[in-house]
C-alpha positions in Angstrom: -61.8 197.7 -49.1 -58.5 196.8 -50.8 -55.4 195.5 -49.0 -53.3 198.6 -48.9 -49.6 198.6 -47.9 -49.3 202.4 -47.8 -51.8 205.1 -47.0 -50.8 208.8 -47.5 -53.0 211.7 -46.5 -52.1 215.4 -47.1 -54.4 218.3 -46.6 -53.8 221.9 -47.7 -57.0 223.8 -48.1 -58.8 223.3 -44.8 -62.4 224.7 -44.7 -62.2 226.3 -41.2 -58.5 226.4 -40.4 -55.6 228.4 -41.9 -54.5 226.6 -45.0 -51.2 224.8 -45.3 -48.8 225.2 -48.2 -47.2 221.9 -48.9 -49.0 219.1 -46.9 -50.6 217.8 -50.1 -47.3 217.9 -52.0 -45.7 215.9 -49.1 -48.2 213.2 -49.4 -48.1 213.1 -53.2 -44.3 212.9 -53.1 -44.3 209.9 -50.7 -47.0 208.2 -52.7 -45.1 208.7 -56.0 -41.9 207.4 -54.4 -43.5 204.2 -53.1 -45.0 203.5 -56.6 -42.3 204.6 -58.9 -39.1 203.9 -57.0 -40.1 201.4 -54.3 -42.1 199.5 -57.0 -45.2 199.2 -54.9 -48.3 198.4 -57.1 -50.7 201.3 -57.5 -53.5 199.1 -56.2 -51.7 198.8 -52.8 -50.9 202.5 -52.3 -53.8 204.9 -51.4 -53.6 208.7 -51.6 -56.1 211.0 -50.0 -55.6 214.7 -50.7 -57.3 217.9 -51.9 -56.9 217.0 -55.6 -56.5 213.2 -55.6 -58.7 211.5 -58.2 -61.7 209.3 -57.6 -61.0 205.6 -57.0 -63.4 202.8 -57.6 -66.2 205.4 -58.2 -65.6 206.8 -54.7 -64.2 210.2 -53.8 -60.8 210.5 -52.1 -61.5 214.0 -50.9 -60.1 213.8 -47.3 -63.3 214.6 -45.3 -63.9 212.9 -42.0 -66.4 210.5 -43.5 -64.1 209.7 -46.5 -61.1 209.0 -44.3 -63.1 206.7 -42.1 -64.5 204.9 -45.1 -61.1 204.4 -46.8 -59.5 203.2 -43.5 -62.0 200.4 -43.0 -60.2 197.1 -43.0 -60.8 194.7 -45.9 -63.1 191.7 -45.5 -60.1 189.3 -45.9 -56.9 191.1 -44.8 -53.8 189.9 -46.5 -50.9 189.4 -44.1 -48.1 191.9 -44.9 -44.9 192.8 -43.1 -45.4 196.6 -43.0 -48.2 199.1 -43.4 -47.2 202.7 -43.8 -49.6 205.5 -42.6 -48.5 209.0 -43.5 -50.5 212.1 -42.4 -49.5 215.7 -43.1 -51.9 218.2 -41.8 -53.4 219.5 -38.5 -54.0 217.6 -35.3 -55.4 218.9 -32.0 -55.1 217.8 -28.3 -58.3 218.2 -26.3 -58.9 216.8 -22.8 -56.0 214.5 -23.0 -56.9 213.0 -26.4 -55.4 213.6 -29.8 -57.5 214.2 -32.9 -56.6 214.1 -36.5 -58.2 217.1 -38.4 -59.8 216.2 -41.7 -60.4 218.9 -44.3 -63.8 219.7 -42.9 -62.8 219.8 -39.3 -63.9 222.8 -37.3 -61.7 224.1 -34.4 -64.8 225.2 -32.6 -66.1 221.7 -32.4 -63.1 219.3 -32.5 -64.8 216.5 -30.6 -67.5 216.2 -33.4 -65.6 217.1 -36.5 -62.1 215.7 -35.7 -61.2 212.0 -35.9 -59.8 210.5 -32.6 -56.3 209.2 -32.9 -57.4 206.0 -31.0 -60.0 205.4 -33.7 -57.4 205.8 -36.5 -54.9 203.5 -34.8 -57.6 200.8 -34.1 -58.6 200.8 -37.8 -55.0 200.4 -38.9 -54.5 197.6 -36.5 -57.2 195.6 -38.3 -55.4 195.6 -41.7 -53.5 192.5 -41.0 -50.0 194.0 -41.0 -47.2 192.6 -38.8 -45.8 196.1 -38.2 -47.4 199.5 -38.7 -45.2 202.6 -39.4 -46.8 206.0 -38.4 -45.2 209.0 -40.1 -47.0 212.0 -38.8 -46.4 215.7 -39.5 -49.1 217.2 -37.3 -47.4 219.6 -34.8 -48.3 222.8 -36.7 -48.4 226.4 -35.6 -49.9 226.7 -32.1 -51.8 229.8 -33.2 -53.9 227.8 -35.7 -55.5 225.4 -33.2 -55.7 225.8 -29.5 -54.1 223.0 -27.4 -50.8 221.8 -26.3 -48.9 218.5 -26.3 -50.2 217.4 -29.7 -49.1 213.9 -30.2 -48.7 212.8 -26.6 -51.6 210.4 -26.7 -50.5 209.1 -30.1 -47.1 208.2 -28.7 -48.7 206.4 -25.8 -51.1 204.5 -28.0 -48.3 203.5 -30.3 -46.3 202.2 -27.4 -49.3 200.2 -26.2 -50.0 198.7 -29.6 -46.4 198.2 -30.7 -46.5 200.6 -33.6 -43.4 202.3 -35.0 -44.1 206.0 -34.5 -42.2 208.8 -36.2 -43.3 212.4 -35.4 -41.9 215.3 -37.4 -40.8 217.1 -34.2 -40.8 216.8 -30.4 -44.0 217.4 -28.6 -43.0 220.9 -27.5 -41.7 221.9 -30.9 -43.4 223.0 -34.1 -43.2 221.6 -37.6 -42.4 224.0 -40.4 -42.6 224.3 -44.2 -40.2 225.9 -46.7 -41.1 227.8 -49.9 -37.6 227.2 -51.2 -38.0 223.4 -50.8 -41.6 223.2 -51.8 -42.3 220.7 -49.0 -42.3 220.5 -45.3 -38.9 220.0 -43.5 -39.9 216.6 -42.3 -41.0 215.3 -45.7 -37.8 216.5 -47.3 -35.6 214.7 -44.8 -37.8 211.6 -45.0 -37.7 211.4 -48.8 -34.0 211.9 -48.8 -33.3 209.0 -46.5 -35.8 206.7 -48.4 -34.3 207.6 -51.8 -30.7 207.0 -50.5 -31.2 203.6 -48.9 -34.2 202.4 -51.0 -35.1 198.9 -49.8 -32.1 198.8 -47.5 -33.6 201.5 -45.2 -33.9 200.3 -41.6 -35.3 201.9 -38.5 -31.8 202.5 -37.3 -30.6 204.2 -40.5 -33.8 206.2 -40.8 -33.6 207.4 -37.2 -29.9 208.5 -37.4 -30.5 210.3 -40.7 -33.6 212.2 -39.5 -31.9 213.2 -36.2 -29.0 214.7 -38.1 -30.6 216.1 -41.2 -33.8 217.7 -39.8 -32.1 220.1 -37.4 -29.7 220.9 -40.2 -32.5 221.8 -42.6 -34.2 223.9 -40.0 -31.1 226.0 -39.4 -30.3 226.3 -43.1 -33.7 227.7 -43.9 -33.9 229.9 -40.9 -36.6 228.0 -39.1 -36.8 227.1 -35.4 -35.0 223.8 -34.9 -37.2 220.7 -35.0 -36.0 217.3 -33.8 -37.9 214.2 -34.8 -39.6 212.0 -32.2 -39.0 208.3 -33.0 -40.6 205.4 -31.1 -39.0 202.0 -31.5 -41.3 199.2 -30.1 -38.8 196.4 -30.3 -35.1 195.8 -31.1 -36.1 193.1 -33.6 -37.1 195.9 -36.0 -33.9 197.8 -35.9 -32.2 196.1 -38.8 -35.3 195.1 -40.9 -36.2 197.0 -44.1 -39.1 199.3 -43.4 -40.4 199.8 -46.9 -43.7 198.1 -47.8 -43.3 195.3 -50.3 -45.6 194.3 -53.1 -48.2 191.7 -52.1 -49.8 189.1 -54.4 -52.6 190.6 -56.4 -56.2 189.5 -55.8 -57.9 187.0 -58.0 -59.9 189.7 -59.7 -56.7 190.8 -61.6 -57.1 189.8 -65.2 -54.7 187.1 -66.3 -52.3 187.6 -69.2 -53.2 185.6 -72.3 -50.2 184.2 -74.2 -50.1 183.4 -77.9 -50.7 179.7 -78.3 -48.5 179.1 -81.4 -44.9 180.2 -82.0 -45.7 181.8 -85.4 -48.7 184.0 -86.1 -49.9 184.7 -89.6 -51.6 188.1 -89.9 -53.0 189.8 -92.9 -53.6 193.5 -93.2 -57.3 193.0 -92.5 -56.7 190.7 -89.6 -54.2 193.1 -88.0 -56.8 195.8 -87.3 -59.2 193.2 -85.8 -56.5 191.6 -83.7 -55.1 194.9 -82.4 -58.5 195.7 -80.8 -58.7 192.5 -79.0 -57.6 191.6 -75.5 -54.9 189.1 -76.7 -51.5 190.5 -75.7 -48.4 189.1 -77.3 -44.9 189.1 -75.9 -41.9 191.1 -77.2 -41.5 190.4 -80.9 -39.0 190.8 -83.7 -39.7 191.6 -87.3 -37.8 189.7 -90.0 -39.1 191.6 -93.1 -41.1 194.7 -92.7 -42.1 194.6 -96.3 -41.9 197.2 -99.0 -44.6 199.4 -97.6 -47.2 198.6 -100.3 -50.8 197.9 -99.4 -52.1 194.4 -99.8 -52.1 191.1 -98.1 -48.8 190.9 -96.3 -47.7 188.1 -93.9 -45.7 189.0 -90.8 -43.9 186.3 -88.9 -43.9 187.2 -85.2 -41.7 184.8 -83.2 -42.6 184.4 -79.6 -40.4 185.3 -76.6 -39.6 182.5 -74.3 -40.0 183.5 -70.7 -37.4 181.6 -68.6 -39.2 182.2 -65.4 -42.5 180.7 -66.7 -44.5 183.6 -65.2 -46.9 185.8 -67.0 -45.7 189.3 -67.7 -47.5 192.1 -66.0 -50.2 193.8 -68.1 -48.4 197.2 -68.1 -45.3 195.7 -69.7 -46.9 193.7 -72.5 -47.9 195.1 -75.8 -50.4 194.0 -78.4 -50.2 194.4 -82.2 -50.8 198.2 -81.8 -47.5 198.5 -80.0 -45.7 196.3 -82.5 -47.1 198.3 -85.5 -45.5 201.4 -84.1 -42.1 200.0 -85.2 -43.3 199.1 -88.7 -42.6 201.5 -91.6 -45.9 203.1 -92.7 -47.2 202.4 -96.3 -46.1 204.8 -99.0 -48.7 207.6 -99.3 -50.4 208.4 -102.6 -48.8 211.9 -102.7 -45.1 212.5 -102.5 -43.9 213.4 -99.0 -42.5 216.6 -100.3 -45.9 218.0 -100.9 -46.6 218.7 -97.3 -43.3 220.3 -96.7 -43.6 222.4 -99.9 -47.1 223.4 -98.9 -45.7 224.5 -95.5 -42.9 226.5 -97.2 -45.5 228.1 -99.5 -47.6 229.1 -96.5 -44.6 230.5 -94.8 -43.5 232.7 -97.7 -47.0 233.8 -98.4 -47.4 234.9 -94.8 -44.1 236.8 -94.9 -45.1 238.5 -98.2 -48.4 239.5 -96.7 -46.7 240.9 -93.6 -44.3 242.9 -95.8 -47.2 244.3 -97.8 -49.0 245.4 -94.7 -45.9 247.0 -93.3 -45.3 248.9 -96.5 -48.8 250.1 -96.6 -48.7 251.3 -93.0 -45.4 253.2 -93.6 -46.8 254.7 -96.8 -49.9 255.9 -94.9 -47.8 257.5 -92.2 -45.6 259.2 -94.8 -48.7 260.5 -96.6 -50.2 261.8 -93.4 -46.9 263.6 -92.6 -46.9 265.3 -96.0 -50.4 266.4 -95.7 -50.1 267.8 -92.2 -46.8 269.5 -92.6 -47.8 272.8 -94.3 -51.0 273.4 -92.4 -50.1 274.6 -88.9 -47.8 277.7 -89.1 -47.2 277.4 -85.3 -45.2 274.2 -85.7 -43.5 274.6 -89.0 -41.4 277.8 -88.3 -40.1 276.4 -85.0 -37.8 273.6 -86.3 -36.5 276.0 -89.0 -35.6 278.6 -86.4 -33.8 276.0 -84.3 -31.9 274.4 -87.2 -31.1 277.2 -89.6 -28.7 279.8 -88.2 -29.0 282.5 -91.0 -32.6 283.2 -90.1 -33.3 286.3 -88.1 -34.0 285.8 -84.4 -37.6 287.0 -84.9 -38.4 283.8 -86.5 -37.8 281.9 -83.2 -40.9 283.5 -81.7 -44.3 282.7 -83.1 -46.1 285.5 -84.8 -48.8 287.2 -82.8 -51.4 286.3 -85.4 -50.7 282.5 -85.0 -53.5 282.2 -82.5 -55.9 283.4 -85.2 -54.8 280.9 -87.8 -57.3 278.5 -89.3 -55.5 275.6 -87.7 -57.3 273.9 -84.7 -57.2 275.9 -81.5 -54.0 274.8 -79.7 -55.5 275.5 -76.3 -57.9 272.6 -76.9 -55.3 270.2 -78.0 -53.5 267.8 -75.7 -49.7 268.1 -75.5 -49.3 264.8 -77.4 -51.4 266.2 -80.3 -49.2 269.3 -80.6 -46.0 267.3 -80.5 -46.9 264.7 -83.2 -46.5 266.9 -86.3 -43.2 268.3 -85.0 -41.9 264.8 -84.5 -42.8 263.7 -88.1 -41.3 266.8 -89.7 -38.3 267.0 -87.4 -37.1 263.5 -88.0 -34.0 264.7 -89.8 -32.9 267.5 -87.3 -31.7 266.8 -83.7 -34.3 265.4 -81.3 -34.3 268.5 -79.1 -35.5 270.7 -82.0 -38.6 268.6 -82.5 -39.5 268.6 -78.8 -38.9 272.2 -78.0 -41.8 273.8 -79.9 -44.3 271.4 -78.3 -45.0 273.5 -75.2 -45.5 276.6 -77.3 -48.1 274.9 -79.4 -49.8 273.5 -76.3 -49.9 276.8 -74.4 -49.9 279.7 -76.9 -50.4 282.3 -74.2 -47.2 281.4 -72.5 -45.4 281.1 -75.8 -46.3 284.7 -76.8 -45.1 286.1 -73.4 -41.8 284.4 -73.8 -41.6 285.5 -77.4 -41.4 289.1 -76.3 -38.1 288.5 -74.4 -36.6 285.8 -76.7 -35.6 288.1 -79.6 -33.1 289.9 -77.4 -30.9 286.8 -77.7 -29.6 286.2 -81.2 -28.4 282.6 -80.7 -30.7 280.0 -82.2 -30.4 277.8 -79.1 -32.4 280.3 -77.1 -35.3 279.8 -79.4 -35.8 276.3 -77.9 -35.2 277.4 -74.3 -38.4 279.4 -73.7 -40.6 276.3 -73.7 -39.3 274.8 -70.5 -39.3 278.2 -68.9 -42.9 278.6 -69.8 -43.7 275.3 -68.1 -41.9 276.3 -64.9 -43.1 279.8 -64.7 -46.7 279.0 -65.2 -47.5 277.1 -61.9 -46.7 279.8 -59.3 -49.4 282.0 -60.6 -52.1 279.4 -59.7 -50.6 277.6 -56.7 -49.9 280.6 -54.5 -53.6 281.6 -54.1 -54.6 278.0 -53.6 -52.2 277.6 -50.7 -53.4 280.8 -49.1 -57.0 279.6 -49.4 -56.2 276.3 -47.8 -54.6 277.7 -44.6 -57.8 278.7 -42.8 -59.6 275.5 -43.8 -56.8 273.4 -42.1 -57.2 275.4 -38.9 -60.9 274.8 -38.8 -60.5 271.1 -39.4 -58.0 270.4 -36.7 -60.5 268.4 -34.6 -61.6 266.4 -37.6 -57.9 265.7 -38.5 -57.3 264.5 -34.9 -60.1 262.1 -35.1 -58.9 260.9 -38.4 -55.4 260.3 -37.0 -56.8 258.3 -34.1 -59.0 256.3 -36.4 -56.0 255.5 -38.6 -53.9 254.6 -35.6 -56.4 252.0 -34.4 -56.4 250.3 -37.8 -52.7 249.4 -37.3 -53.5 247.3 -34.2 -53.3 243.5 -34.6 -53.6 240.9 -31.9 -50.3 239.6 -30.5 -48.3 241.9 -32.9 -46.2 244.4 -31.0 -45.2 246.2 -34.2 -48.8 247.0 -34.9 -49.3 248.7 -31.5 -46.0 250.5 -32.1 -47.2 251.9 -35.4 -50.4 253.0 -33.7 -48.4 254.8 -31.0 -46.3 256.6 -33.6 -49.5 257.7 -35.5 -51.2 259.0 -32.3 -48.1 261.1 -31.6 -48.9 263.2 -34.6 -51.6 265.0 -32.5 -49.6 267.9 -30.9 -50.1 269.3 -27.4 -53.0 271.7 -27.1 -54.9 270.2 -30.1 -58.3 268.7 -29.7 -58.3 265.0 -28.6 -54.7 265.3 -27.3 -55.6 263.8 -23.9 -57.4 260.9 -25.6 -54.4 260.3 -27.8 -52.0 260.2 -24.8 -54.3 257.8 -23.0 -54.3 255.5 -26.0 -50.5 255.7 -26.2 -50.2 254.7 -22.6 -52.5 251.8 -23.0 -50.9 250.6 -26.2 -47.5 250.8 -24.6 -48.6 248.6 -21.8 -50.0 246.1 -24.3 -46.6 246.0 -26.0 -44.8 245.2 -22.8 -47.4 242.5 -22.0 -46.8 240.9 -25.4 -43.1 240.8 -24.6 -43.7 239.2 -21.2 -45.9 236.5 -22.8 -43.2 235.7 -25.4 -40.6 235.4 -22.6 -42.8 233.0 -20.7 -42.8 230.8 -23.8 -39.0 231.0 -24.0 -39.0 233.3 -27.0 -36.6 235.8 -25.4 -35.4 237.4 -28.7 -38.9 238.3 -29.7 -39.7 239.4 -26.1 -36.7 241.8 -26.1 -37.6 243.2 -29.5 -41.2 243.9 -28.2 -40.0 245.6 -24.9 -37.6 247.9 -26.8 -40.6 249.4 -28.6 -41.7 251.1 -25.4 -40.7 254.8 -25.7 -38.7 256.6 -22.9 -41.4 259.1 -22.2 -43.6 256.4 -20.6 -42.0 256.8 -17.2 -42.4 253.8 -14.9 -43.6 251.6 -17.8 -40.3 252.3 -19.7 -38.3 251.5 -16.6 -40.1 248.2 -16.2 -39.5 247.4 -19.9 -35.7 248.1 -19.6 -35.5 245.9 -16.5 -37.3 243.1 -18.3 -34.9 243.5 -21.3 -31.9 243.1 -19.0 -33.3 240.0 -17.3 -34.4 238.4 -20.6 -30.9 239.0 -22.1 -29.4 236.9 -19.3 -32.0 234.2 -19.8 -31.5 234.2 -23.5 -27.8 233.5 -22.9 -28.6 230.7 -20.5 -31.1 229.3 -23.0 -28.4 229.1 -25.7 -26.3 227.1 -23.3 -29.1 224.8 -22.3 -30.2 224.3 -25.9 -26.7 223.1 -26.7 -27.0 220.6 -23.8 -30.3 219.3 -25.2 -28.9 219.0 -28.7 -25.8 217.1 -27.5 -27.9 214.8 -25.4 -30.1 213.9 -28.4 -27.0 213.2 -30.6 -25.7 210.9 -27.9 -28.6 208.5 -28.3 -28.2 205.2 -30.2 -31.6 203.7 -30.6 -30.3 200.2 -30.1 -28.2 200.9 -27.0 -29.9 201.5 -23.6 -26.7 202.8 -22.2 -26.8 205.7 -24.6 -30.2 206.7 -23.3 -28.9 206.6 -19.7 -25.9 208.7 -20.8 -28.2 211.3 -22.4 -30.3 211.5 -19.3 -27.2 212.1 -17.2 -26.4 215.1 -19.5 -29.8 216.6 -18.9 -29.0 217.0 -15.2 -26.9 220.1 -16.2 -30.2 222.0 -16.6 -31.4 223.0 -13.1 -35.1 223.8 -12.3 -36.2 227.3 -13.2 -33.9 227.7 -16.1 -34.9 227.9 -19.8 -35.3 224.4 -21.2 -35.9 222.7 -17.9 -39.4 221.5 -18.8 -38.2 220.1 -22.1 -35.3 218.3 -20.3 -37.8 216.7 -17.9 -40.0 215.6 -20.8 -37.0 214.0 -22.5 -35.9 212.4 -19.3 -39.3 210.7 -18.9 -39.5 209.6 -22.6 -36.0 208.2 -22.6 -36.5 206.3 -19.4 -39.6 204.7 -21.0 -37.5 203.7 -23.9 -34.9 202.0 -21.7 -37.7 200.0 -20.0 -39.0 198.9 -23.4 -35.5 197.8 -24.5 -35.3 195.7 -21.3 -38.6 194.1 -22.0 -37.6 193.3 -25.6 -34.4 191.6 -24.4 -36.3 189.6 -21.8 -38.7 188.4 -24.5 -35.7 187.1 -26.4 -34.6 185.1 -23.4 -31.6 187.4 -22.6 -32.6 187.8 -18.9 -29.2 188.9 -17.7 -29.1 191.7 -20.3 -32.7 192.6 -19.5 -31.9 193.0 -15.8 -28.8 195.1 -16.6 -30.9 197.3 -18.9 -33.7 197.7 -16.4 -31.3 198.9 -13.8 -30.4 201.9 -16.1 -33.9 203.4 -15.6 -33.2 206.4 -13.4 -35.0 207.0 -10.1 -37.7 209.6 -9.9 -39.2 208.6 -13.3 -42.6 207.1 -13.9 -41.1 203.8 -15.2 -38.7 203.3 -12.3 -41.1 201.3 -10.2 -42.1 199.1 -13.2 -38.4 198.4 -13.9 -37.7 197.3 -10.3 -40.7 194.9 -10.4 -39.5 193.5 -13.7 -36.0 193.0 -12.3 -37.4 191.0 -9.3 -39.5 188.9 -11.7 -36.7 188.1 -14.0 -34.3 187.2 -11.2 -36.7 184.4 -10.1 
């Protein structure tokens, strides 16, 4: 395999796990940054994602087999200062071991389909890099894959092998994505700090920026706060640039061929032959581009002296094809105006054709209107009666013999068909005069009935008013019997309706969703007392209310007091003892939520106190954690941080001892607090260093 300096893996569309939204975009963005901005050659940066192209006739689709194949060390590893490994996707923790989840991983069989973290780290260690940087965004939603403490083994393995480990969040937290950002929170913060510092980015600068920016992004986008976990194996790496650098290309890279003579004579025939060859010239200048006529033309191409004496990279050199782009093309046989005039002719021809089609369409519509106007006597008198006041009121009502006219039967016409002639003829009068006769034409029976009463009003406006009245007066005659007929059917189907209500209520239920059970309860309450299945509905309501309270208690046990309170408040007061239990739980959780807010502030302040190069800052942060007593929200997280920071103090002491600063190493080791797992090791190291 090739000697890669950066490997980025991003997986969105898992085959057996809930897909992610922006893991692939995160890996692609980091890969593009390293190539385009960090100037890392493409041959030294590897991308494995859902849509990454094939490379060396091999697929880069991130299956388990493909990832193992691409991570195999090269036959002759090239020493390099840094190797970056970025993974954005799922990971799982089973039986104390971490597993990276490839795109074909199955949560039901993680041991067989996942890739052990120890295997991945062992493969990376064989790539010949002095330092390996792990950037992992793996702590995804806990509902997707069962297991806790994802990343715990990775942190331990990184400590043992001396890797720089950067996790997107703490072990007890969850990493999040944002639709507004189009990336994961961690990737956004990581790319920001890399673009800001470029090749001057160090572990100290990166750690400080991520610790400040990542919680800020989480709060700004209304996500649970996530804090990065950064492992620094040695103080020597604090001020070193972390970005991978370009390594010398392999011997297989084709060498650049320079022109042997300072002046090249090319004819027109030779240009085409030379431009297809592999000979690449350097940047050239053109003294006389010629007059553009065809024929044998000599071009003098002076060479460019490279002061460094190095061959230029292939992607920056250009052959004769590139040079000819700047040369004026020969004069064509036809004047250049012919193409533009042809275009103008086509444009005007198209416009003329469009105008002819439009005129023909308007003429056909006008002709249709003239033909249809005198035919139906039902439509023609109506606009005249509404617009001409001298006409007698009798003209407003259609004549009784209009239904027997030879025009098509209005009862069979749709309302749109009856309105269209009136609209064409009534274009000149007011709009309401054209729309008013439409109902009369559509329903002649109702128009005749209204015509009997309309002559009593001499005003012409009343001639247009019967049509809406006819539409309003018609429905009661048909709906009243229908309602009377439906009443006995509803009584006989009460049991069926009750079953339908219960069935619909059960469709609202979703696992671990209190609102779904609350909707089911509200639906079941639609069965009144005395109705069939009322007792069954009440039993379901009691059972679902208990489930709602259990969901709230489960959320409170995980420290999600706000969600727990919201769930318990869904229990209705008519549930008796269950309601009292819910109210007591709400009062208790409200107090714990207030205490949790205070303790989270303590944890946040402790994290901000840390300076990754000063052991005393870790000791000060550990002292601040003592403000969270056992049993309170956040205590388990405080204990986890206490152990981790004690381990970091011990590592700093070992690093100083390795540099020969035994006095500083002893002073640092004494900062390891008692009661931690590293306290005994620190005391033994102090005794050894004092000798």
